[in-house]
py3Dmol code that shows the C-alpha trace and the ligand (Angstrom):
import py3Dmol

protein = """\
ATOM      1  CA  MET A   1      81.350  68.999 103.628  1.00  0.00           C
ATOM      2  CA  ILE A   2      80.918  69.450  99.848  1.00  0.00           C
ATOM      3  CA  ILE A   3      83.688  69.664  97.265  1.00  0.00           C
ATOM      4  CA  ASP A   4      83.200  70.814  93.687  1.00  0.00           C
ATOM      5  CA  LEU A   5      85.473  68.801  91.405  1.00  0.00           C
ATOM      6  CA  HIS A   6      85.141  71.058  88.335  1.00  0.00           C
ATOM      7  CA  ALA A   7      85.260  74.894  88.612  1.00  0.00           C
ATOM      8  CA  HIS A   8      86.792  77.439  86.215  1.00  0.00           C
ATOM      9  CA  LEU A   9      88.539  80.812  86.681  1.00  0.00           C
ATOM     10  CA  GLY A  10      89.475  83.437  84.163  1.00  0.00           C
ATOM     11  CA  GLU A  11      88.451  84.273  80.706  1.00  0.00           C
ATOM     12  CA  ASP A  12      87.576  81.634  78.104  1.00  0.00           C
ATOM     13  CA  VAL A  13      88.405  82.568  74.469  1.00  0.00           C
ATOM     14  CA  VAL A  14      86.798  79.403  73.008  1.00  0.00           C
ATOM     15  CA  PHE A  15      83.379  79.542  74.841  1.00  0.00           C
ATOM     16  CA  ASP A  16      83.340  83.343  75.488  1.00  0.00           C
ATOM     17  CA  GLU A  17      82.795  82.945  79.198  1.00  0.00           C
ATOM     18  CA  GLU A  18      84.307  84.547  82.213  1.00  0.00           C
ATOM     19  CA  GLN A  19      84.308  83.809  85.942  1.00  0.00           C
ATOM     20  CA  THR A  20      86.129  85.764  88.713  1.00  0.00           C
ATOM     21  CA  GLU A  21      87.489  84.852  92.166  1.00  0.00           C
ATOM     22  CA  GLU A  22      84.702  86.869  93.807  1.00  0.00           C
ATOM     23  CA  GLU A  23      81.975  85.047  91.824  1.00  0.00           C
ATOM     24  CA  LEU A  24      83.318  81.605  92.797  1.00  0.00           C
ATOM     25  CA  ILE A  25      83.723  82.505  96.501  1.00  0.00           C
ATOM     26  CA  THR A  26      80.240  84.131  96.808  1.00  0.00           C
ATOM     27  CA  ALA A  27      78.517  81.244  94.980  1.00  0.00           C
ATOM     28  CA  TYR A  28      80.260  78.556  97.150  1.00  0.00           C
ATOM     29  CA  GLN A  29      79.451  80.388 100.362  1.00  0.00           C
ATOM     30  CA  GLU A  30      75.744  80.829  99.311  1.00  0.00           C
ATOM     31  CA  ASN A  31      75.419  77.124  98.501  1.00  0.00           C
ATOM     32  CA  HIS A  32      77.477  75.928 101.559  1.00  0.00           C
ATOM     33  CA  VAL A  33      80.128  74.337  99.363  1.00  0.00           C
ATOM     34  CA  GLY A  34      83.380  74.182 101.309  1.00  0.00           C
ATOM     35  CA  GLY A  35      85.917  73.661  98.693  1.00  0.00           C
ATOM     36  CA  ALA A  36      86.592  73.379  94.851  1.00  0.00           C
ATOM     37  CA  ILE A  37      89.213  72.174  92.369  1.00  0.00           C
ATOM     38  CA  VAL A  38      89.751  75.135  90.009  1.00  0.00           C
ATOM     39  CA  GLN A  39      91.056  74.856  86.417  1.00  0.00           C
ATOM     40  CA  PRO A  40      91.569  77.606  83.865  1.00  0.00           C
ATOM     41  CA  TYR A  41      88.872  78.806  81.488  1.00  0.00           C
ATOM     42  CA  LEU A  42      90.623  78.253  78.111  1.00  0.00           C
ATOM     43  CA  PRO A  43      93.237  81.038  77.611  1.00  0.00           C
ATOM     44  CA  ARG A  44      94.880  82.195  74.360  1.00  0.00           C
ATOM     45  CA  ILE A  45      97.211  79.612  72.863  1.00  0.00           C
ATOM     46  CA  TYR A  46     100.476  81.116  74.220  1.00  0.00           C
ATOM     47  CA  MET A  47     102.341  79.507  77.011  1.00  0.00           C
ATOM     48  CA  GLU A  48     102.667  82.863  78.748  1.00  0.00           C
ATOM     49  CA  ASP A  49      98.805  83.048  78.888  1.00  0.00           C
ATOM     50  CA  HIS A  50      98.658  79.531  80.269  1.00  0.00           C
ATOM     51  CA  ARG A  51     101.276  80.468  82.932  1.00  0.00           C
ATOM     52  CA  GLN A  52      99.306  83.605  83.931  1.00  0.00           C
ATOM     53  CA  ILE A  53      96.099  81.738  84.623  1.00  0.00           C
ATOM     54  CA  HIS A  54      97.806  78.972  86.435  1.00  0.00           C
ATOM     55  CA  ASP A  55      99.456  81.683  88.624  1.00  0.00           C
ATOM     56  CA  ARG A  56      96.070  83.385  89.139  1.00  0.00           C
ATOM     57  CA  ILE A  57      94.580  79.975  90.285  1.00  0.00           C
ATOM     58  CA  HIS A  58      97.575  79.468  92.574  1.00  0.00           C
ATOM     59  CA  ARG A  59      96.996  82.861  94.262  1.00  0.00           C
ATOM     60  CA  LEU A  60      93.375  82.100  94.843  1.00  0.00           C
ATOM     61  CA  CYS A  61      94.350  78.722  96.439  1.00  0.00           C
ATOM     62  CA  GLN A  62      96.781  80.521  98.747  1.00  0.00           C
ATOM     63  CA  GLU A  63      94.746  83.638  99.588  1.00  0.00           C
ATOM     64  CA  SER A  64      91.132  82.390  99.976  1.00  0.00           C
ATOM     65  CA  LYS A  65      90.150  82.021 103.590  1.00  0.00           C
ATOM     66  CA  GLU A  66      86.323  81.508 103.132  1.00  0.00           C
ATOM     67  CA  VAL A  67      86.488  78.558 100.589  1.00  0.00           C
ATOM     68  CA  LYS A  68      89.308  76.006 100.196  1.00  0.00           C
ATOM     69  CA  PHE A  69      90.642  75.872  96.660  1.00  0.00           C
ATOM     70  CA  TRP A  70      92.952  73.365  94.863  1.00  0.00           C
ATOM     71  CA  GLY A  71      94.373  73.903  91.364  1.00  0.00           C
ATOM     72  CA  MET A  72      94.070  71.771  88.189  1.00  0.00           C
ATOM     73  CA  ALA A  73      96.329  72.459  85.177  1.00  0.00           C
ATOM     74  CA  SER A  74      94.984  72.845  81.680  1.00  0.00           C
ATOM     75  CA  ILE A  75      97.648  73.104  79.018  1.00  0.00           C
ATOM     76  CA  ASN A  76      97.081  72.808  75.163  1.00  0.00           C
ATOM     77  CA  PRO A  77      98.461  69.360  74.312  1.00  0.00           C
ATOM     78  CA  HIS A  78      99.730  70.790  70.946  1.00  0.00           C
ATOM     79  CA  PHE A  79     102.522  72.759  72.587  1.00  0.00           C
ATOM     80  CA  ARG A  80     105.941  71.331  72.045  1.00  0.00           C
ATOM     81  CA  PRO A  81     106.376  68.310  74.421  1.00  0.00           C
ATOM     82  CA  GLU A  82     109.270  69.896  76.254  1.00  0.00           C
ATOM     83  CA  ASP A  83     107.241  73.100  76.866  1.00  0.00           C
ATOM     84  CA  TYR A  84     104.219  71.116  77.939  1.00  0.00           C
ATOM     85  CA  ASP A  85     106.317  69.147  80.422  1.00  0.00           C
ATOM     86  CA  GLU A  86     107.847  72.256  81.885  1.00  0.00           C
ATOM     87  CA  GLU A  87     104.564  73.900  82.648  1.00  0.00           C
ATOM     88  CA  ALA A  88     102.887  70.702  83.826  1.00  0.00           C
ATOM     89  CA  GLN A  89     105.804  70.018  86.160  1.00  0.00           C
ATOM     90  CA  ARG A  90     105.744  73.570  87.451  1.00  0.00           C
ATOM     91  CA  CYS A  91     101.935  73.351  88.207  1.00  0.00           C
ATOM     92  CA  ILE A  92     102.122  70.004  90.019  1.00  0.00           C
ATOM     93  CA  GLN A  93     105.424  70.170  91.819  1.00  0.00           C
ATOM     94  CA  GLU A  94     105.822  73.909  92.461  1.00  0.00           C
ATOM     95  CA  LEU A  95     102.212  75.246  92.656  1.00  0.00           C
ATOM     96  CA  GLY A  96     100.821  72.084  94.334  1.00  0.00           C
ATOM     97  CA  PHE A  97      98.156  71.479  91.735  1.00  0.00           C
ATOM     98  CA  VAL A  98      96.315  68.158  91.997  1.00  0.00           C
ATOM     99  CA  GLY A  99      95.441  67.185  88.335  1.00  0.00           C
ATOM    100  CA  ILE A 100      95.566  67.917  84.641  1.00  0.00           C
ATOM    101  CA  LYS A 101      92.794  68.483  82.154  1.00  0.00           C
ATOM    102  CA  ILE A 102      92.243  67.875  78.441  1.00  0.00           C
ATOM    103  CA  THR A 103      89.392  69.591  76.725  1.00  0.00           C
ATOM    104  CA  PRO A 104      89.118  67.945  73.216  1.00  0.00           C
ATOM    105  CA  ILE A 105      86.664  70.569  71.806  1.00  0.00           C
ATOM    106  CA  GLY A 106      88.783  73.474  73.115  1.00  0.00           C
ATOM    107  CA  HIS A 107      92.266  72.136  72.624  1.00  0.00           C
ATOM    108  CA  ALA A 108      91.323  70.521  69.174  1.00  0.00           C
ATOM    109  CA  ALA A 109      92.770  67.294  70.475  1.00  0.00           C
ATOM    110  CA  HIS A 110      91.567  63.730  70.388  1.00  0.00           C
ATOM    111  CA  PRO A 111      92.078  62.150  73.807  1.00  0.00           C
ATOM    112  CA  SER A 112      93.871  59.107  72.247  1.00  0.00           C
ATOM    113  CA  SER A 113      95.943  61.063  69.692  1.00  0.00           C
ATOM    114  CA  LYS A 114      99.795  61.130  69.822  1.00  0.00           C
ATOM    115  CA  ASP A 115      99.840  64.577  71.482  1.00  0.00           C
ATOM    116  CA  CYS A 116      97.283  63.469  74.107  1.00  0.00           C
ATOM    117  CA  MET A 117      99.077  60.234  74.746  1.00  0.00           C
ATOM    118  CA  HIS A 118     101.927  62.347  75.841  1.00  0.00           C
ATOM    119  CA  VAL A 119      99.619  64.085  78.381  1.00  0.00           C
ATOM    120  CA  TRP A 120      98.723  60.695  79.715  1.00  0.00           C
ATOM    121  CA  GLU A 121     102.489  59.920  80.061  1.00  0.00           C
ATOM    122  CA  VAL A 122     102.895  63.191  82.023  1.00  0.00           C
ATOM    123  CA  CYS A 123     100.071  62.282  84.406  1.00  0.00           C
ATOM    124  CA  ARG A 124     101.633  58.878  84.928  1.00  0.00           C
ATOM    125  CA  HIS A 125     104.924  60.484  85.668  1.00  0.00           C
ATOM    126  CA  LEU A 126     103.642  63.202  87.950  1.00  0.00           C
ATOM    127  CA  LYS A 127     101.151  60.788  89.580  1.00  0.00           C
ATOM    128  CA  VAL A 128      97.998  62.896  89.132  1.00  0.00           C
ATOM    129  CA  PRO A 129      94.580  62.040  87.684  1.00  0.00           C
ATOM    130  CA  LEU A 130      93.697  63.129  84.181  1.00  0.00           C
ATOM    131  CA  MET A 131      90.314  64.799  83.667  1.00  0.00           C
ATOM    132  CA  ILE A 132      88.962  64.731  80.084  1.00  0.00           C
ATOM    133  CA  HIS A 133      86.012  66.839  78.867  1.00  0.00           C
ATOM    134  CA  THR A 134      83.345  64.666  77.125  1.00  0.00           C
ATOM    135  CA  GLY A 135      80.059  65.511  75.598  1.00  0.00           C
ATOM    136  CA  ALA A 136      79.841  68.674  73.588  1.00  0.00           C
ATOM    137  CA  GLY A 137      82.376  68.415  70.570  1.00  0.00           C
ATOM    138  CA  ILE A 138      81.705  65.082  68.949  1.00  0.00           C
ATOM    139  CA  PRO A 139      83.556  63.034  67.691  1.00  0.00           C
ATOM    140  CA  PHE A 140      86.669  63.994  69.736  1.00  0.00           C
ATOM    141  CA  SER A 141      84.604  64.445  72.943  1.00  0.00           C
ATOM    142  CA  ASP A 142      82.695  61.102  72.577  1.00  0.00           C
ATOM    143  CA  PRO A 143      83.728  59.250  75.776  1.00  0.00           C
ATOM    144  CA  ILE A 144      84.592  56.264  73.558  1.00  0.00           C
ATOM    145  CA  SER A 145      87.478  58.377  72.136  1.00  0.00           C
ATOM    146  CA  VAL A 146      89.213  57.825  75.433  1.00  0.00           C
ATOM    147  CA  GLN A 147      89.170  53.962  75.217  1.00  0.00           C
ATOM    148  CA  LYS A 148      92.382  53.529  73.210  1.00  0.00           C
ATOM    149  CA  ALA A 149      94.384  55.511  75.764  1.00  0.00           C
ATOM    150  CA  LEU A 150      92.720  53.648  78.574  1.00  0.00           C
ATOM    151  CA  GLU A 151      94.118  50.399  77.220  1.00  0.00           C
ATOM    152  CA  SER A 152      97.700  51.880  77.508  1.00  0.00           C
ATOM    153  CA  PHE A 153      97.282  53.653  80.851  1.00  0.00           C
ATOM    154  CA  PRO A 154      95.342  51.403  83.228  1.00  0.00           C
ATOM    155  CA  ASP A 155      97.378  53.029  86.066  1.00  0.00           C
ATOM    156  CA  VAL A 156      96.315  56.593  85.405  1.00  0.00           C
ATOM    157  CA  PRO A 157      92.999  57.585  86.996  1.00  0.00           C
ATOM    158  CA  CYS A 158      90.759  59.222  84.400  1.00  0.00           C
ATOM    159  CA  VAL A 159      87.801  61.364  85.263  1.00  0.00           C
ATOM    160  CA  LEU A 160      85.260  61.799  82.361  1.00  0.00           C
ATOM    161  CA  ALA A 161      84.129  65.474  82.768  1.00  0.00           C
ATOM    162  CA  HIS A 162      80.378  65.804  82.146  1.00  0.00           C
ATOM    163  CA  ALA A 163      80.306  62.029  81.845  1.00  0.00           C
ATOM    164  CA  GLY A 164      79.389  62.388  78.152  1.00  0.00           C
ATOM    165  CA  SER A 165      76.747  64.953  78.993  1.00  0.00           C
ATOM    166  CA  GLU A 166      73.075  64.301  78.199  1.00  0.00           C
ATOM    167  CA  MET A 167      73.588  62.815  74.732  1.00  0.00           C
ATOM    168  CA  HIS A 168      76.592  60.425  75.275  1.00  0.00           C
ATOM    169  CA  ASN A 169      76.328  59.377  78.980  1.00  0.00           C
ATOM    170  CA  GLN A 170      75.750  55.740  77.915  1.00  0.00           C
ATOM    171  CA  GLN A 171      79.300  55.581  76.607  1.00  0.00           C
ATOM    172  CA  ALA A 172      80.788  57.132  79.713  1.00  0.00           C
ATOM    173  CA  THR A 173      78.831  54.773  81.941  1.00  0.00           C
ATOM    174  CA  TYR A 174      80.112  51.805  79.866  1.00  0.00           C
ATOM    175  CA  LEU A 175      83.695  52.882  80.304  1.00  0.00           C
ATOM    176  CA  ALA A 176      83.344  53.502  84.081  1.00  0.00           C
ATOM    177  CA  ALA A 177      81.774  50.013  84.429  1.00  0.00           C
ATOM    178  CA  LYS A 178      84.482  48.337  82.363  1.00  0.00           C
ATOM    179  CA  TYR A 179      87.705  50.133  83.516  1.00  0.00           C
ATOM    180  CA  ASP A 180      88.731  50.352  87.201  1.00  0.00           C
ATOM    181  CA  ASN A 181      90.559  53.686  86.581  1.00  0.00           C
ATOM    182  CA  VAL A 182      87.576  55.481  85.033  1.00  0.00           C
ATOM    183  CA  TYR A 183      85.431  57.928  87.160  1.00  0.00           C
ATOM    184  CA  LEU A 184      82.319  59.946  86.329  1.00  0.00           C
ATOM    185  CA  GLU A 185      81.818  63.645  86.798  1.00  0.00           C
ATOM    186  CA  PRO A 186      78.216  64.018  85.586  1.00  0.00           C
ATOM    187  CA  SER A 187      77.650  67.750  85.385  1.00  0.00           C
ATOM    188  CA  TRP A 188      74.980  68.621  82.803  1.00  0.00           C
ATOM    189  CA  VAL A 189      73.620  65.021  82.760  1.00  0.00           C
ATOM    190  CA  GLY A 190      69.930  64.676  83.561  1.00  0.00           C
ATOM    191  CA  VAL A 191      68.568  62.709  86.456  1.00  0.00           C
ATOM    192  CA  ILE A 192      67.714  59.598  84.444  1.00  0.00           C
ATOM    193  CA  GLY A 193      71.380  59.369  83.232  1.00  0.00           C
ATOM    194  CA  VAL A 194      72.683  59.844  86.761  1.00  0.00           C
ATOM    195  CA  MET A 195      70.265  57.206  88.001  1.00  0.00           C
ATOM    196  CA  ASN A 196      71.729  54.774  85.453  1.00  0.00           C
ATOM    197  CA  MET A 197      75.300  55.564  86.588  1.00  0.00           C
ATOM    198  CA  VAL A 198      74.361  54.962  90.169  1.00  0.00           C
ATOM    199  CA  LYS A 199      72.877  51.567  89.192  1.00  0.00           C
ATOM    200  CA  ARG A 200      75.650  50.433  86.857  1.00  0.00           C
ATOM    201  CA  VAL A 201      78.773  51.950  88.299  1.00  0.00           C
ATOM    202  CA  GLY A 202      77.900  52.778  91.956  1.00  0.00           C
ATOM    203  CA  CYS A 203      78.439  55.840  94.116  1.00  0.00           C
ATOM    204  CA  SER A 204      82.136  55.252  94.693  1.00  0.00           C
ATOM    205  CA  LYS A 205      82.993  56.478  91.141  1.00  0.00           C
ATOM    206  CA  ILE A 206      80.656  59.506  90.736  1.00  0.00           C
ATOM    207  CA  MET A 207      81.660  63.048  91.764  1.00  0.00           C
ATOM    208  CA  PHE A 208      79.680  66.174  92.208  1.00  0.00           C
ATOM    209  CA  SER A 209      80.831  69.127  90.142  1.00  0.00           C
ATOM    210  CA  SER A 210      79.279  72.344  88.831  1.00  0.00           C
ATOM    211  CA  ASP A 211      81.404  73.620  85.874  1.00  0.00           C
ATOM    212  CA  ASN A 212      79.731  77.031  86.346  1.00  0.00           C
ATOM    213  CA  VAL A 213      78.546  78.955  89.464  1.00  0.00           C
ATOM    214  CA  TYR A 214      74.889  79.129  88.252  1.00  0.00           C
ATOM    215  CA  GLN A 215      74.972  75.380  87.982  1.00  0.00           C
ATOM    216  CA  ILE A 216      75.948  74.690  91.667  1.00  0.00           C
ATOM    217  CA  PRO A 217      72.429  74.555  93.213  1.00  0.00           C
ATOM    218  CA  VAL A 218      71.085  72.737  90.161  1.00  0.00           C
ATOM    219  CA  GLU A 219      73.715  69.987  90.422  1.00  0.00           C
ATOM    220  CA  LEU A 220      73.365  69.684  94.191  1.00  0.00           C
ATOM    221  CA  ALA A 221      69.601  69.246  93.867  1.00  0.00           C
ATOM    222  CA  LYS A 222      70.094  66.539  91.310  1.00  0.00           C
ATOM    223  CA  TYR A 223      72.154  64.187  93.570  1.00  0.00           C
ATOM    224  CA  ARG A 224      69.867  64.884  96.597  1.00  0.00           C
ATOM    225  CA  SER A 225      66.866  63.775  94.398  1.00  0.00           C
ATOM    226  CA  VAL A 226      68.550  60.647  93.031  1.00  0.00           C
ATOM    227  CA  ILE A 227      70.640  59.407  95.967  1.00  0.00           C
ATOM    228  CA  LYS A 228      68.733  58.758  99.170  1.00  0.00           C
ATOM    229  CA  ASN A 229      71.447  56.901 101.171  1.00  0.00           C
ATOM    230  CA  GLU A 230      73.421  59.403 103.279  1.00  0.00           C
ATOM    231  CA  ASP A 231      76.757  57.544 102.977  1.00  0.00           C
ATOM    232  CA  ASP A 232      76.472  57.291  99.221  1.00  0.00           C
ATOM    233  CA  LEU A 233      75.557  60.993  99.078  1.00  0.00           C
ATOM    234  CA  GLU A 234      78.691  61.931 101.128  1.00  0.00           C
ATOM    235  CA  ARG A 235      80.843  59.893  98.770  1.00  0.00           C
ATOM    236  CA  VAL A 236      79.491  61.767  95.702  1.00  0.00           C
ATOM    237  CA  LEU A 237      79.505  65.220  97.274  1.00  0.00           C
ATOM    238  CA  TYR A 238      83.148  65.102  98.474  1.00  0.00           C
ATOM    239  CA  LYS A 239      84.766  61.872  99.625  1.00  0.00           C
ATOM    240  CA  ASN A 240      85.467  60.424  96.161  1.00  0.00           C
ATOM    241  CA  THR A 241      87.065  63.668  95.039  1.00  0.00           C
ATOM    242  CA  ALA A 242      89.121  64.071  98.295  1.00  0.00           C
ATOM    243  CA  GLU A 243      90.405  60.540  98.031  1.00  0.00           C
ATOM    244  CA  LEU A 244      91.174  60.391  94.292  1.00  0.00           C
ATOM    245  CA  TYR A 245      92.901  63.751  94.345  1.00  0.00           C
ATOM    246  CA  GLN A 246      94.514  63.152  97.794  1.00  0.00           C
ATOM    247  CA  LEU A 247      93.244  66.545  98.939  1.00  0.00           C
ATOM    248  CA  LYS A 248      94.717  67.990 102.094  1.00  0.00           C
ATOM    249  CA  MET A 249      91.660  69.091 104.001  1.00  0.00           C
TER     250      MET A 249
END
"""
ligand_1 = """\
1
ZN
Zn 84.370 72.880 82.354
"""
view = py3Dmol.view(width=600, height=400)
view.addModel(protein, "pdb")
view.setStyle({"model": 0}, {"cartoon": {"style": "trace"}})
view.addModel(ligand_1, "xyz")
view.setStyle({"model": 1}, {"stick": {}})
view.zoomTo()
view.show()
């Protein structure tokens, strides 16, 4: 079994990217990946557009027979708190989504700012992990930007998406070694960075993810090259994600 923790659906107006249901399903089947947690590509900054992409992800989760999908909500933290709460609650409690995402570079939001602290509160209340994009988009996306919030929310599991990427993975590794609730999703990190994570943090806090369909075989090859122990590899390829997000398999 393999589960991808970080996949996107829809049209992204920040990064000018697009990915369809068919592209996801075909790529996962080709690479023998059984499931994925899917979040929106960044929509326009209207709540209606956020609702539409969340509904589209929900339909994919319900209708896909070939690959198992779970949803992750991504809502701009600068919406009015009451509007943010309503959509977050709808996603988690009605649509059955399993997590929430902040993208500092796309949402123009520092992960420890007042508006993002509200997102941490929502994750605590709804009992779901918070994924935060790190890497591209310094200084907001420097993993160390998350530290202030971590001090206030030791009970909210936090996944550092891209684990700081190639330039800032030292900071992400430092945080995951220091804080029990920090996990690493090292898509786009090179093999040396991943090796350092395995040594310092261990395989129980590292999760495979692709971020993009063309990246799936590349990311899989990376872990198979670095991790030789079969149990550790299983943890990274699906078990850690299934446990943290309490996925119904
Ligand atoms: Zn992404």
